[in-house]
Each structure stands twice: as structure tokens, then as C-alpha cells.
C-alpha positions in Angstrom: 3.5 -12.7 -18.8 5.3 -10.9 -16.0 4.6 -11.5 -12.4 3.4 -8.2 -10.8 3.9 -7.3 -7.2 3.5 -3.9 -5.4 4.7 -1.9 -2.4 2.6 1.0 -1.1 3.6 3.7 1.3 1.6 6.6 2.8 2.6 10.2 3.4 0.3 13.0 4.0 2.0 15.3 1.6 0.9 13.2 -1.4 -2.1 14.7 -3.1 -2.2 12.5 -6.0 -1.0 8.9 -6.3 2.7 8.6 -7.0 3.7 5.5 -9.0 6.9 4.1 -10.4 7.7 0.7 -11.9 10.9 -1.3 -11.8 11.2 -4.3 -14.5 13.4 -7.1 -13.2 13.1 -9.4 -16.0 10.5 -12.1 -15.0 8.7 -9.6 -12.9 7.5 -6.1 -12.3 7.7 -4.3 -9.0 5.2 -1.3 -8.7 5.7 1.4 -6.0 2.8 3.4 -5.2 2.7 6.5 -2.8 -0.6 7.6 -1.4 -1.7 10.5 1.0 -4.3 8.6 3.1 -6.1 5.3 3.6 -8.9 6.2 1.2 -6.4 6.8 -1.6 -4.6 3.6 -0.8 -8.0 1.6 -1.2 -8.6 3.1 -4.5 -5.0 2.4 -5.8 -5.1 -1.2 -4.4 -8.2 -1.8 -6.4 -6.5 -0.5 -9.5 -3.5 -2.8 -8.9 -5.9 -5.7 -8.6 -7.5 -4.8 -11.9 -3.9 -4.7 -13.5 -3.2 -8.1 -12.5 -1.0 -7.5 -9.4 -0.8 -10.6 -7.3 0.2 -8.9 -3.9 0.7 -5.5 -2.4 2.8 -5.0 0.8 1.9 -1.9 2.7 4.6 0.2 4.5 5.0 0.4 8.3 3.0 3.8 8.1 -0.2 1.7 7.8 -1.7 0.7 11.0 -3.9 -2.2 11.6 -7.0 -0.4 10.6 -5.3 0.8 7.3 -4.3 -2.8 6.6 -7.9 -3.8 7.2 -9.3 -1.2 5.0 -7.0 -2.1 2.0 -7.8 -5.9 2.5 -11.4 -5.2 2.5 -11.2 -3.0 -0.6 -9.5 -5.6 -2.7 -12.0 -8.3 -1.6 -9.6 -11.2 -1.7 -8.5 -10.5 -5.3 -4.9 -9.9 -4.3 -2.8 -10.6 -1.1 -2.1 -7.7 1.2 0.8 -7.9 3.6 2.3 -5.4 5.9 5.6 -4.0 7.3 4.5 -3.5 10.9 5.5 -0.6 13.1 2.8 -0.5 15.8 4.7 2.4 17.3 6.2 4.0 14.2 9.5 5.7 14.8 8.8 8.2 12.1 5.4 9.3 13.7 7.0 9.8 17.2 5.9 6.4 18.4 2.2 6.7 17.0 0.4 4.1 15.0 -0.3 5.0 11.3 -3.9 4.6 12.4 -3.7 7.6 14.7 -1.9 9.7 12.1 -3.9 8.8 8.9 -7.4 8.3 10.1 
């Protein structure tokens, strides 16, 4: 069985989840684009249901977004983050300011 891992990014122009998969032999990397934190929580639950062992959230997620996804998966998968508390792509704002 392949080891499944995921990376999730957030962008407000996304209205439906965008998903791609990269098979690298012993594993599968799943990339998921979401439009907001609620969509992120829904997609993270789906990933857990599919047997993904961890998801790493992009720097666009703030601490509150990280907490929401972590709560949604209820310990079923690990949730890590790439952190930009003052994201350069958001004019120095946190993802929490942009997406909540």
C-alpha cells in the first residue's frame, strides 16, 4: 500500500476544491487547493477518510485556520504548517485576517 501525504493551499478565487496527485513509487503526494477555511476542513476530512497520514498547510493559513483543520480531523491525521504570520503575498497580513 502506498504512503499517502498531502499539501493544501488556500486561495479565494477557488470555488471548488482543486486536486492533483503525484505518484512517486512508494508514495502518493496529493495537492489540494481550497477557497477558504471551511472548504479546507471538508477536504481534510476527506483526506483522512482516504488514508492520508498527514497534511501540510501552506503559509496562507493562519493559526486559526490551522486550529480549525486540526479540530476537523480530530487526531485522525497529522496537520503541519508552513508559517508566515505576516504573509508576503497578503501585504504582511496573516491568513486569518484574509480568510476568516
